[in-house]
C-alpha positions in Angstrom: -10.5 10.8 -4.5 -8.7 12.5 -7.4 -9.0 11.7 -11.1 -8.2 8.2 -12.3 -9.9 4.9 -12.6 -10.6 2.6 -9.7 -9.9 -1.1 -9.4 -11.2 -3.3 -6.6 -8.1 -4.7 -4.9 -9.3 -5.9 -1.5 -12.7 -6.5 0.1 -13.8 -3.1 1.4 -11.2 -1.1 -0.4 -10.4 0.5 -3.7 -7.1 1.0 -5.5 -6.8 4.4 -7.0 -4.7 4.8 -10.2 -3.7 8.3 -11.0 -3.8 8.9 -14.7 -1.2 11.6 -14.4 1.4 9.6 -12.5 0.4 5.9 -12.8 0.8 5.7 -9.0 -1.3 3.2 -6.9 -2.7 4.1 -3.6 -5.2 2.2 -1.4 -8.3 4.1 -0.3 -10.6 2.6 2.3 -14.3 2.5 1.5 -16.9 2.5 4.2 -20.0 3.5 2.3 -21.4 4.4 -1.1 -18.9 6.0 -3.4 -20.2 8.5 -6.1 -17.9 10.1 -8.6 -18.5 12.6 -11.4 -16.0 13.7 -14.1 -16.4 15.5 -17.4 -14.4 14.3 -20.4 -13.6 11.0 -22.0 -12.5 8.1 -19.8 -11.5 4.5 -20.5 -12.1 2.1 -17.7 -10.3 -1.2 -17.6 -11.9 -3.3 -14.9 -9.5 -5.7 -13.1 -6.3 -4.5 -14.6 -4.3 -1.7 -12.9 -1.5 0.1 -14.8 1.5 -2.2 -15.1 4.8 -2.2 -16.9 6.7 -5.1 -18.4 10.5 -5.0 -18.3 12.8 -7.5 -20.1 16.4 -8.0 -19.0 19.3 -10.2 -20.1 22.0 -10.3 -17.4 25.3 -12.0 -17.6 27.4 -10.6 -14.7 27.6 -11.8 -11.2 26.1 -9.4 -8.6 23.3 -6.9 -9.1 21.8 -5.9 -12.5 19.2 -3.2 -12.5 15.8 -4.3 -13.7 13.8 -1.2 -12.8 15.5 2.1 -11.8 14.5 3.9 -8.6 11.1 5.6 -9.2 11.5 8.7 -7.0 10.8 9.8 -3.5 8.1 7.7 -1.7 7.6 5.4 -4.7 8.1 1.7 -4.5 8.3 -1.0 -7.2 5.8 -3.9 -6.6 6.6 -7.1 -8.6 3.3 -8.7 -9.7 4.8 -11.5 -11.9 8.2 -12.7 -13.1 9.8 -15.3 -15.4 13.5 -16.1 -15.1 15.5 -18.5 -17.2 19.3 -19.2 -16.9 21.8 -20.9 -19.2 24.0 -21.6 -16.1 23.4 -22.7 -12.5 23.3 -19.5 -10.4 21.4 -18.7 -7.3 19.0 -15.9 -8.2 17.4 -13.3 -6.0 15.5 -10.0 -6.3 16.9 -7.1 -4.4 15.7 -3.6 -3.4 19.0 -1.8 -4.1 21.5 -4.1 -2.3 19.0 -5.6 0.1 17.4 -9.0 -0.6 13.6 -8.9 -0.9 13.1 -12.5 -2.2 14.6 -15.9 -1.3 17.7 -17.0 -3.1 16.5 -19.5 -5.7 19.1 -22.1 -7.0 18.5 -22.6 -10.7 19.7 -25.7 -12.6 21.5 -25.2 -15.9 19.0 -24.3 -18.6 16.3 -24.0 -15.8 14.2 -21.2 -14.4 11.0 -20.4 -12.6 7.8 -18.4 -13.0 6.1 -16.2 -10.4 2.5 -16.1 -11.8 0.5 -12.9 -11.7 -0.3 -12.0 -8.1 -2.3 -8.8 -7.8 -1.1 -8.3 -4.2 2.5 -8.6 -5.4 5.3 -11.0 -4.6 7.6 -8.4 -3.1 8.4 -4.7 -3.4 11.3 -2.4 -3.1 11.9 0.2 -0.5 10.9 3.7 -1.5 13.1 5.2 -4.1 15.2 2.0 -4.5 16.0 0.2 -7.8 14.7 -3.3 -8.4 17.7 -5.5 -9.0 18.3 -9.1 -10.2 21.2 -10.6 -8.3 23.2 -13.6 -9.8 25.6 -15.6 -7.7 27.6 -16.4 -10.9 28.2 -14.6 -14.2 26.0 -16.7 -16.5 23.5 -15.5 -19.1 20.1 -15.1 -17.5 16.9 -13.8 -18.9 14.3 -12.1 -16.7 10.8 -10.7 -17.6 9.0 -8.7 -14.8 5.5 -7.3 -14.6 5.7 -4.4 -12.1 3.6 -1.5 -10.6 4.5 1.8 -9.1 3.0 2.1 -5.6 3.1 4.3 -2.5 1.9 1.5 -0.3 
């Protein structure tokens, strides 16, 4: 495996995080793994590289949360918190394609998707992560996301 730090994601597997790109790739492990590297390294066990994005949307339709990340790269949503001052139906989309259920939210209501290391849903490769509102009401969204090639 190339340089980076490693995070145990699934039994019998490793998650490689490239320091240079922040990309996640799953590497199967079938035996002992030995690694050597010169230089200074910081290892954070149990926490892959993630990004937090905040959004205040107020228009019906799609509002971009995370732009497309490039060829072959997908956005994996690991956690989210949504609050709305109106009563729209809210869904997450990969570009224009729904990747979550449509959740009806009551006025001054919302929901939380707690941290899920396997992710709640992910975009198609090189597609933006969008928040879609059925009505033009002020809605706040906070998302924890990862760049992945899986």
